[in-house]
KEVEX-311323 format. One record per residue (C-alpha): y, z, x; residue in one letter. Coordinates in steps of 0.25 Angstrom, whole numbers, plus 5000, padded with zeros to 4 digits. Example, Ala and Ser with C-alpha at 12.3 -4.5 7.8 and 13.67 -1.06 7.14 Angstrom:
<pts>
498250315049A/499650295055S/
</pts>
This chain:
<pts>
464351595181M/465351705182I/466051715195E/465851645208C/466251745219G/465151705229V/464951585237S/464451455230I/463151465238R/462851605232R/463151555218I/462251435220R/461151535225E/461251625214C/461151515204L/459951455211K/460851335214F/460951295199R/462551295199L/462451175190T/461951265179D/463251345179V/464151305167C/465351375173G/465951495182C/466851605177L/467751665187V/468351795184S/469451795194H/469951745208G/469351845218H/468351785227G/467251875223D/467251805210H/467751665213S/467351635227K/466551505224A/467451455212V/467751325219L/466351305224D/465751335210V/466751225205Q/466351125215K/464851145211A/465251095197G/465451235190V/466651255181D/467451385184C/468151465174Y/469351555178M/470751605175S/471951525180E/472251635190E/470851625196T/470851475197A/472151485205Q/471551595214A/470251525217V/470951385218G/470051325207A/470551205199N/469951075194G/469051045183H/468051155186R/469151255185T/469251315170H/470451405168I/470151515158I/471051625151E/470751765146P/470251765131L/470051615130K/468651585128Q/467951465134F/466551405136R/465751385148V/464451315145G/463751395135Q/464551515137F/465851565130T/466851635139V/467951725136M/468751765148P/469551895148F/470551965157E/470152065167T/470952165176E/470852135190H/471752105202D/471551955201C/472351865192A/471651795181G/470351885181S/469451875169L/468151925163G/467251845154F/466551865141L/465451765141I/464551725129S/463351625128D/463351645113G/462351755113T/462751855124S/464051895129K/464451935143L/465652005148V/465951985163F/467152065169A/467352095184T/468452135193D/469252205182T/469652355180F/469852345165Y/469352255154I/470252255142K/469352185132H/468152235124K/466952155121F/465952145110V/464452095109G/464352085125I/462952065130S/463252095145I/464452155152F/464552115166A/465752195172V/466252245185E/466052395189C/466652395202N/466852545205Y/466852685199S/467852795202K/466652875207E/466252775217T/467552735223L/467452735238S/468252865244P/468852775254D/469452675245L/470852645248D/471852675237H/472352525237A/470852475236V/470552585225K/471752535217R/471352395217R/469952425213L/470352515202L/471352405196R/470452285197S/468952325196H/468152395185F/467652535187S/466352595182L/467152685173E/467952565167N/466752485165V/466052595157I/467352605148Q/467452455147F/465952445142L/466052565133Q/467252505126A/466452375123N/465352345113D/464052365120L/463152345108S/462652205113Q/462752235128C/461452205135Q/461852235149A/463052275158I/463252215172H/464152295182L/464752195192L/465652195204H/465352335209L/466152385221S/465352385235D/466052515239A/466452585225N/465252565216S/463852625213D/462952525206A/461952625200E/463052725196M/463752615189F/462552565182R/462152695177R/463552735172R/463752605164V/462352615158M/462552755154Q/463952725148A/463452595140T/461952615138G/461752465143K/460952405154P/461852395166V/461652305179Y/462452305192V/462452195202G/461152185209A/461752215223D/462452335218R/461252385210A/460352385223R/461452455231Q/462252555223P/463352605231L/463652755231H/464752845235R/464252855250A/464052705250D/465452675245N/466152745257Q/465152675267A/465352535261A/466852555261H/466852595276Q/465952475279T/466952375273R/468052435281N/467252435294R/466952285291A/468452255291N/468452205277E/469752215270P/470252355266V/471552415261W/472152485272S/473652475267H/474052605261K/475052575250M/476352645249T/476952715237Q/477852595235Q/476652495235E/475852575226W/477052585216R/477252435216D/475752415214T/475652505202F/476952445196L/476352305198G/475052355191D/475852405179I/476652275177Q/475352195178S/474552265167L/474752195153Y/474252305143S/474552445140V/473052475140K/472952425154L/474152495159L/473552625154R/472252595161V/473052575174W/473852695172A/472652785170A/471952725182R/473152735192W/473952855188A/473352945199E/473452835210D/474952815206I/475252965208K/474452965221R/474952825227D/476352815223C/476852955218P/478352915220D/478252805210Y/477452875199V/478552885189D/478952735192E/477552685189I/477452775177R/478752715171A/478252575174A/476952605167Y/477652655155V/478652535155A/477452435156R/476752495144I/477952495135E/478152345140E/476752305136L/476852385122K/478152305119K/477452175123A/476252205114C/477152245102A/477852105103T/
</pts>
């Protein structure tokens, strides 16, 4: 089983109350929509596999908790699993390459970028959260910024898939579509056109594709329902501190360049007084990483 972000009752129902047939549960990261039922799943007798950071975040310990690390392969029942790092705003986030000896599955959700390339994959199950074309026009800058730096866009999904070996790919599954910033049918069509492979979207999204007009209505509905929204307008100083923090947190030149391409216009708009300082920090960080690689 991959993820346990719904109630244990819902998990039991989906498995037709045969939880004892599950050989293990892989947990990608500590956010509740992926890990909500970890402790209940463990109490039901299922071993759970996660990073140290995720275990700490969800309070998992004991003999049912197995700590895993990126690029260190392990076995769960008949499956071989290779975890790999993903780029999300949650420490210890992982994706998984899973093989049963015949077929291979790549699972990655809640990430804005995947640095690895894969060969001989049968099924790709990846997040496709939003597209630049379907972003809600009312989206607050702070919300937009978090979305762009922690979730996979349609455009990046297509680039990722095209960069991989699809010769043995049988199907592509698009996961984790945004309620207010996605269009399931458009996403399915675009990915199918780009890859030539069968593409599937989560059942609920496929039945009820969201279009531009729906995006705004959905966004407004959530606001009326008093769900949390970002109302604080960040100052130039706050944006500066955030961007500088981003630069220091990125650990490769490639990621830094991806970051710069994505945020250049936002930096000019949101903190124009600090553009030169941010640019200098960016250049210095690239030189620092290049020296580290050389040694």
